[in-house]
N, C-alpha and C positions, 0 to 999 in steps of 0.2 A: 504493500499500500505505499503510494507516494503521498505522505502527509505535508510535502511542500506545497501543496495546491491552494491550501486556506480551507475557510469553511463557508459553505454556502447556505446552511442552515443547521439547526440544532432542536432537540425536544427532550425534555425530562419523564421519565417514568413518574407513577403515582406517588411514590415516597420519595421523590426527588434524591433518591441513590444512586440512579445510573442516568445516562445521557446517549443518545442517539446522535451521530454526528453525520452529514454529508460535507466530504471533504472535497467539494468543488470537482468531482469526478462521478463515475458512476457506482461508486462504492460507498456503504454505509460501514460505519464502526459504533460499536456500543462501548462504553466506558463504565465502569464503576469507580465512585467516587468515596474515596477513603482518608478521612483526614487531608492532608495536603497532597496526598498521592492521586493519580488516575491510571486505574488498571484496565488495560482492553480486555474486554471479554470475548465479543464475537465481532467477526466480519461478515456483511451481510451482502451477496452479490447476486444480483438477479437483473438488473438494469444495464443498458449498453450505452447509455449516453449519461451525460451530467444530469445527477438528482439535482430537480429544482424545488423540492420541498418535503419536509418529512413531519409527521404528526404522532405521538406517542399518547394513546388515551389512558387517563390515569386510573381507569376502573375495569374496562375489558382487558388492558394489558396489550391491546393491538396497536402495530405500528404500520401508519400508511407512508407510503412514499410514491412520489410522483418525479417523471423524468422527461427529458427532452426528446427520450427514444419513443414518445407517444404513449408510453405505458402506464399503468397505475397498479401498484402492489400492495396487497395487505399481508402484513407477517404476523403470523401465531408463533407462540412460543411454547412447545412441549418438549424439553430436555434441551432441543435447539429450535433456532428460528428458521421456520420455514413460509416460504411465499405461498399465497393464495391468489386463485385466479380471480381477475376483474375483468367484466365483460364492458368495456369501453373503449371502442376502436376510434382513433384519430388520424386526421392528415397531416397535423402538426403536434410541436410539443406539448407536454402538460406542463404548467406555469406554477399552480399551487395546489395545495390539498390540505384537508383540515377535517378532523371529526367534531361530531354534535356533541352536546353535553352529556348525552344517554350514551353515545358509542354506537347506537344501532344505525346511524347513517354518517356517510361522509358527503363531502363536497368538493370538486375539483375545478379548476379554471385553466382554458387551454388557448393556445395560439391560433385555433380555427374558429375563434368567437364564440364557442360553447362552453357551458357549464353541464358538469356531470354531477347528478346526485345520486350517491349509491346506496344500496343496503343488500343483506342478505337475502336471497332466495332459497327456499327449501326445496322448490321443485325444481330450480336447475342445479343448487349444490355448488353455487357460485355467488359472488358479489355482482349484483347487476346493476346498471344505471338508468335513470332517466335524463334525457338531454333537456337543456333550456337556451333558447339562442335569441337574448334580449339585446345583443350589443352589435355594433358595426365594426370591431376590432379585437385585438385580443385581450381575454381576462387574466388580468396579473395575479389578483388575490381576492380570497373569498373566506368567509367566516360565517357561522350559526350563530343565530341568538341564543338566549338562554333556554328558549322552549324547543327551538329546531324547527318552528314553522317558517321562519324566514332566513333570509342570509345577505348579508353585505357583500356586494361583489366590485371592485375596482377593474377599470379597464383602460388600453391606451386609445381608447376614443373620447378620452377627456370626461368620463362620467363615472359616477358610484351610484348603484343602484340597490334599493332593497327590494327582494323578489321572494314570492311566496313559494315554499318547499313542502307544503303539508301532504302526508301520504295517509290515507285512512287506516290502512293496515298497521302502521307505526304509531301514528300521533294521534290517535281518538282518544286515549286514555291519558293525554298529557293534562296535568293540572291547570285549572282555570285562571289561577293568581298571574300568570305569566303575562307579560305585556301583550304579547302578539299572540296569545292562545285563541283568540276567535279568529283568526286566519283559517281559512277551509279550502285554498284553492291550491293549484301547483302551476307555476311557471308566469304568473302575473307580476308587473313590476308595479311595486306600492309607492315607492318614491324614488326619485331622481336627484343628484346632487351633480351641478355641473362643475367641474374642477379647473378647466382651462387649461389642464395638461394632462399626461397620463399619469393614473394612480399606482402609486408603490406600495402602499399596505391600507389595511383597515383594520379597526378594533372595536368591538362593542365593550361598554361598559360591563360590570358584573350583573348588573340589575336590567340591562338592555336598554336603558332610558336616554342614554348616549352614544353617538357612534361617531369616532374619531378618523379623519382621512388625509393621508399624505399623498400631496400630489408634487409632481417632478418641477414645478415652477417656484419651489421654495416655500408653498403654502402648505396649512394645516386647517383642516375643517373640523368645528366641533358642533354636531346637529343632535336635535332632540326627535326629529323626523315629522314633529307637528308643529313646525313654525318658527323654531329658532335655528338660524344657522349663523355661526360665528366663523368667520377667517381670519386667521392669524398669519402673516407674512414672516418667515423666518429669515434674519437678516444675514445668512451665512449660505450653506448649501443645501440640497435637498434631502431629507429624510428617507430612508429606504424601508424602515420599520418603526412602527407605532404600538405601542402596548399598553392597555388599562392595567394598571396595580390595583386599583380600588375604584369606588364611585367617583373619586375628586381627584385622582392623580393619574397622569399618561406619562409615559417614557417614551422617548424618540431618538433614535440615532440614523446616521447616515453618513454623508459623504466628508464632513467636516471631522469625524473620526470621535466626537464627544456624544455622549447621552444626556439628553435634556428632560427635565421633569418639568410638566405644565400642571398647575393646579387649579381647581374650580372654587370660585367663593360664590356661594348663593347659586344662581343660574348663569354667572359670567365665568368664561375661561380666561386667565390671564394673557396678555400680549404675548408675544415672542421673545420681546426683550426681556419680559419678568421670568421667563423659563429660568429655572435653577440648574446650572450647569454641575452636575454631579462630579464628573471628572476634571480635576486640575492636575491630574498627572502626579498627585501624590497618593499615599495610601487610604486617605479620608473615607470614602464609601465604599472601598473594596473589601469583601470579606473573605474572598478566595479567587483562586485563579489556575487557569492552565495555559501557560502563555508557551509551552514548548511543544504545542502540536505541530510544529514543523522545526527541522533541523536546522535551517538556514534563514536569511532574510527573504523578504518576498521578491524583491528586484535589485538587492545590492545596493540600496541607497543609504548609506551610514547616518545622513542627517535626520532621517526618522527615529533614531533611536535617543536624539536630543529633543524630540517634541514634548510639548508641555503634557499631551494626552497620553493615556495609558493605551489606547488603540493607534495602531501605526497607518491604519489604512481604513476604507470604508466599512461601515458598522453595515452588517448584511441582516441580522438576526436578532431579535429581542424575544426572550420569554419569561413570562411571568412564574415565579416560583411559589411566592405567597404574596400577603396584602404589603410587604416590606422589603421582599427581596425579588430580585429578577439576574438573567443571565444576558451578557452581548456576546457575539460572536464578529469576527471579521474575515475579509479575504486573504490576510495573511497567516491565518491559521489559530489567532490568539482568542482564547474565550474567558471571560471574566464573569465573577458572580458579585453583584452591588446589594449594599443595603442602604435604603434612603431613611 
């Protein structure tokens, strides 16, 4: 395994003791975290091109991975990790993948403008998918709300849409206290946010009352889907990943190598200039790191070692650990765990 290629994405297991990492290649690796050491447990090989996304469900213990090879794989563990067939043929690469909160559905976005919503089919003995085509360009990021009745999906067509994904056989018994529990359709666009540039990342608040959207024009949007849209223009480079930590805090990271926390006061989100930079290059917010997932520098530039930030290149993925901790990874192969 060539770990010098960096980290495309990562995801934690339910107990936050293991992590699956896509090393900017066709291979997935699983590490166990033991104190300050990271031990490689498994190497997963099923894809043939770059793995674009990975998501490890905390309850079912299943891992879903997507790739530019146009395939989606669900991994099951029984002494060893085994790939499970997913019925989802595409003419272009799959760009993102994510589980629902319950783990009985997944959603994927593709370069062929399609969204696939997958579920296990007993009759077919495989993971089957239903398609949604509500975009005019590639679907770059997809996430379920807490009920699983809707998704937020961002695209290179400059829009983020909230789309219904209700399936009678799976969702009929979902409690009615979720925000979108009343949605009983599939494939309908319920809300559209125009961002003015392609969308890099989306994230729901834990209660699904707010949606955060990061666009490639340095803008971060906060919307409650029912009338309030707040656009914040970041005064540096675009964010590649945004993640709600709780109902009032969002962490974002991207091309300027820092992770920034935005906080909500009342119903208003702070302007970008009020964003709290967690990373000042010191040990402040960091609680643990895996900074040697690569043996050498990414491109030989020595000046990166003297930069003020911990990350020396683009942050590609942010994952919530709990309400106070999260992890960030970058394209040089560094991964950090932070506490706010």
